[in-house]
C-alpha positions as a printed NumPy array, in Angstrom:
array([[  0.   ,   0.   ,   0.   ],
       [  1.416,   3.389,  -1.069],
       [  1.736,   6.072,   1.658],
       [  4.194,   8.438,   0.006],
       [  3.7  ,  12.155,   0.346],
       [  3.226,  13.694,  -3.105],
       [  4.177,  17.356,  -3.132],
       [  3.356,  20.086,  -5.622],
       [  4.654,  23.658,  -5.652],
       [  4.16 ,  26.48 ,  -8.158],
       [  3.74 ,  30.243,  -8.655],
       [  0.863,  32.075, -10.353],
       [  1.54 ,  35.626, -11.543],
       [ -1.152,  38.245, -10.897],
       [ -0.533,  41.603, -12.495],
       [  2.896,  43.224, -12.477],
       [  3.658,  43.076,  -8.768],
       [  1.627,  40.227,  -7.255],
       [  1.847,  36.466,  -7.285],
       [  0.393,  33.431,  -5.552],
       [  2.849,  30.946,  -4.068],
       [  1.176,  27.52 ,  -3.816],
       [  2.352,  24.352,  -2.086],
       [  0.452,  21.25 ,  -1.055],
       [  1.273,  17.714,  -0.003],
       [ -1.105,  14.777,  -0.551],
       [ -1.286,  11.221,   0.646],
       [ -3.546,   9.379,  -1.766],
       [ -6.324,  11.907,  -2.521],
       [ -6.151,  13.657,   0.848],
       [ -4.355,  16.989,   1.331],
       [ -2.248,  16.623,   4.493],
       [ -0.46 ,  19.985,   4.383],
       [ -0.644,  23.164,   2.34 ],
       [  0.398,  26.781,   2.011],
       [ -1.194,  29.331,  -0.326],
       [  0.239,  32.828,  -0.083],
       [ -0.411,  36.123,  -1.84 ],
       [  2.86 ,  38.018,  -2.252],
       [  3.539,  41.545,  -3.445],
       [  6.759,  42.99 ,  -4.81 ],
       [  7.274,  46.252,  -2.955],
       [ 10.383,  48.265,  -2.147],
       [ 12.579,  45.756,  -3.979],
       [ 11.433,  42.534,  -2.301],
       [  8.58 ,  40.022,  -2.232],
       [  6.454,  40.327,   0.913],
       [  3.574,  38.141,   2.135],
       [  0.139,  39.771,   2.243],
       [ -2.19 ,  36.845,   3.052],
       [ -1.135,  33.272,   3.81 ],
       [ -3.278,  30.206,   4.376],
       [ -1.381,  27.225,   5.753],
       [ -1.295,  24.222,   8.047],
       [  1.856,  25.104,   9.99 ],
       [  1.571,  24.586,  13.746],
       [ -0.721,  21.585,  13.135],
       [ -3.927,  23.428,  12.206],
       [ -5.362,  25.32 ,   9.245],
       [ -5.198,  29.071,   9.686],
       [ -4.897,  32.359,   7.848],
       [ -2.121,  34.863,   8.483],
       [ -2.958,  38.438,   7.501],
       [  0.11 ,  40.659,   7.189],
       [ -0.102,  44.399,   7.584],
       [  2.053,  46.823,   5.662],
       [  3.677,  47.636,   9.016],
       [  4.902,  44.057,   9.538],
       [  2.256,  42.875,  12.018],
       [  0.63 ,  39.455,  11.575],
       [ -2.882,  38.433,  12.608],
       [ -3.483,  34.661,  12.852],
       [ -7.057,  33.376,  12.379],
       [ -7.916,  29.657,  12.796],
       [-10.005,  28.187,   9.961],
       [-12.842,  25.729,  10.395],
       [-13.872,  25.165,   6.769],
       [-13.76 ,  21.342,   6.793],
       [-10.944,  18.989,   5.919],
       [ -7.686,  20.269,   4.417],
       [ -8.979,  19.579,   0.871],
       [-11.907,  21.962,   1.445],
       [ -9.776,  24.514,   3.254],
       [ -7.211,  24.557,   0.432],
       [ -9.992,  25.111,  -2.132],
       [-11.395,  27.937,   0.025],
       [ -7.945,  29.552,   0.338],
       [ -7.33 ,  29.463,  -3.414],
       [-10.782,  30.904,  -4.132],
       [-10.405,  33.703,  -1.58 ],
       [ -7.004,  34.845,  -2.821],
       [ -7.944,  34.643,  -6.521],
       [-11.199,  36.531,  -5.879],
       [ -9.843,  39.218,  -3.551],
       [ -6.168,  39.706,  -4.38 ],
       [ -6.678,  43.246,  -5.686],
       [ -8.385,  44.319,  -2.442],
       [ -5.652,  42.692,  -0.343],
       [ -3.003,  44.377,  -2.507],
       [ -4.626,  47.807,  -2.145],
       [ -4.916,  47.5  ,   1.657],
       [ -1.324,  46.334,   2.048],
       [  0.131,  49.079,  -0.171],
       [ -1.911,  51.753,   1.592],
       [ -0.423,  50.613,   4.922],
       [  3.128,  50.398,   3.536],
       [  3.08 ,  53.916,   2.115],
       [  0.892,  55.775,   4.629],
       [  3.947,  56.926,   6.61 ],
       [  6.209,  57.686,   3.625]])
């Protein structure tokens, strides 16, 4: 019986300065770990804006402010397959809003 972790990782470009970084690991058809992150290229480097992942043993969302603060929110969407689908949908649907908020915070004190 096969129990190997199958991993997949890729980037999706969104506009000129945003991208989605995607990683997931599966055993059979079940997602056992994942990370989906919206990143923005600002001031010469890629910075996280929103990240959904399973680090620390549970599914959660990290929301990064333009000031460097992080807010962690546990997710109770279902199994990791459902939570990964939710994360992808949220970032693809709302990336422009997340980008605008983050940039406003980055540059409000410049």
